[in-house]
N, C-alpha and C positions, 0 to 999 in steps of 0.2 A: 426458310428453316433457319438461317444464318443469324437473320433479322431476329427471330423469336427468342434464340439462344444468346444474343447478346443483351436483349432485354432483361432476359432473366437474371444475367450477372449484375444488372444494375439496381436490383431488387435485393434488400439485407435479409438476409436468413436469421430467422427467429434466435433469441438469446437461449432457448431451450435445447436447440441443436448444436450451438456454438460453446457452452459452457463447459468448463474443464471440471473433472471430479480426482479426488485425490483421496486416499486412504490414512492421510497423515494425522495423527493423533492431535486434537485441539491443545492449544497452548494451556488453557484453562479448562479444568473438567471438577465439575460441582454436583454431587450427587445426593440423593436420598439413600441412607444405607438400608432401610426396610422399605419395600414396595408396598406393605400393608402396615400402617403405623398403629399405635395401639389407641382405642377411641373408648371412651368411659364417660359416664356423667356424674358429675359432681354433687356434693350434698345440697346444692341449690338447684340442682334439676339442669345446669348448663352442660353441652357436651364439650368435652375437651379431648383434643388431638395432640398426642405428643410422638417425637420420633428425634432422629439424628440425621444432621446433615455434614457431610464430609469434602472437604477441600483437597483434591487428590493433587493439586499441583504443589511441586516441592520447590517453589522460588516464590510465589507471589500470595501476598496476604489479601483476603478479600473483605468487603463489608457491604453494609444493608443488602443481607441476603433476605429476601423475602418470600415467604412460603404463602402459597394460595390453597384454602381449604374450600371443600364443595361439599355442604351438609345435605344429605337425602333422606326421603322417607321411602317406602317399601312400593309406592305406586306410581308416583310421577319421576319419570327421567329427567325433569329439571331440578336443579337444586333449589332446595328451599331457602338456603343461606349461602353466601359466598362471603369469606372473611380472609383478609390477608393479614400475616404477622410476620415478625422477626425472629431470628434465631436470638438463642439466648446471649451469646455472644456478640459484640458490636462487631469484633474484629476476630475471624477464623486465620490462624496462622498457617503456613504452609504445611501439607500433609497433617493438616489439623481437623478437629471435628467439633461441631457445638450442637447440642439438643435443642429442641425448640417444644412450645406449648402454647397451643391457641385454642380460643374459648369461643363457643358460639356466642351470637350477639344476645339470643334470648333464651331462654329456659324453654325449649320446644321437645314434648313428650314424644313427637313424632318422628324424629330423628333417629334414625336405625344406622346409618352408615356416614362415611366420609371419605372423600378422594383427596389427594394433597399432590401439588406440583411445584416445581419452584418457577420463581419468575427472574427476570435479568439483576444482576449483582453489579457491584461496582469494585475495583482495584483500589486497595488503600495501602498508605503508610504502614510499615509494621509495627508493631507494640513489641517491646521488650520483655523477656521472661525473667521479670527481676523479683515476682513476689513467690513465697515460700508459705506453706500451710503445714502446721503439725495439730495432729489431733492426739487426744486421751482415750482412755477406756470408752468402750462402747456398750450400753446395756439396753435391753429390751425387755419390757413387759407390756403392758397396754399400750406404751408409746415408745418411740426410740430416744435415748438421752446419750448425748454425747456433747463433749466441749472440744475446744482446739484454741489455735492461735493462728494468726495470719502475720507474718513476718513481712516488713518494709523497711530496708535499710538503705535506700538510694536517696529518693526525694519526695517532698509532701505531693499527695495524690488526692483525687476525689472521683466521686460516682463509685465508690469501690463496693463490689458485692462479693459474698461467698455463696455459691451455689450447690447442690446436692442433686444428681440426676439418678432417681432411682430405677433400677432394671429388674426382670425376673430372670428365670431360670434359662432363658433363650437368648437371654441379652438384650431384649427390648425395652426401651425405656418407657417406664410407667408414670412417671410424675418429675416436674423440676421444682425444687422449693429453694426460696430465696431468701438468704440472711445479708440484709441491708446493714452497711457499715458507715458508708459517706467518705467524708475525708480523713486522711491517715496522715498523720507526721511520719517521719523517719523513726519509727519504732513498731513494736510489737501491739496488736490488738487481739484481745480475747474475745472468743463468740461462744455461744450455746445452741444446741437445736432441742427442742423437747415437743415431738410432735406426733400423731399417730401417723401410721403410714400402712400402705397397701400390704394384705398379708401375701401376695405374690411375691414381693420383693425379697431379693436373696442378696442385694449389695446394691452400693451406690458409688458415683464418681462425685468425688470433691474437688472443686477447682475456684478460682477467682479471677476477676476481671477490675481494672479500673481505667480511668481514662489515659493513662499511659502505659500501663505494665499489665501483665496476666502472670497465671501460675501453671505448671505442669498440673495434669489429671493425676488424682490419686484414687486409685481403686480399694473400695473398703468393703469385705463381705459382711454383713449383717449377722449376729451371733443367735443360736438359737434362743428361743423365748426362754425367759428366767422368770422367776418367782420370788418376789422381793421379802417374801416371809415365809416360813413353815409353819402352817396353822395344827396340822396333824402329824402325828408321827405313829405309825403302827408297826409293832414289833411282837416277837415271841408269837408268830402264826403258825399253828399247826393245822393239818388237814388229815 
């Protein structure tokens, strides 16, 4: 019996039994804000998935945040397509967020639903919050019209874009539009937006990013539908 006991002592135990567990929160926490993202078909028949990724870490900036989308039909448990895409922002600052918009590879009418998961990401050198955005009056008829100014007073920048992330009454991201600006010297740049939008949109987040800097998110409410002209006036009505 003693010999058997000594032999057992020489046999290493499985790591499954020796592994230590901890309830300590992870250093980095990146999550999808909505477990069920918004899915729609665009005018060309492609299926588009949009949502919001949050960086819940208070110190670290992250980059190369990739989202994997599985597109399904109603019959096969295996996905019809698997597409990987990145967040709109290249670098998400601490306690920051970024929308994403991922499109199916083909215009497949059989796609009826989609699932979203986060893939590994990288730690990034932080960008400076040095961009400012100012906007003028917004007008909505058959399209949304507004103009604004991107202010850069620090240093020349490149790969500059202004983004609009439209959301509905449930604060769910519906669409992400991009205004490409490109290279910007140390000055102000005007931009305009004039496009049809989803009728469910009640507001949008306006923000910008370049190769070096980024801006705050500005939450803008969309005004009620307005008519550009009065074609008929009815007055002095009696019943």
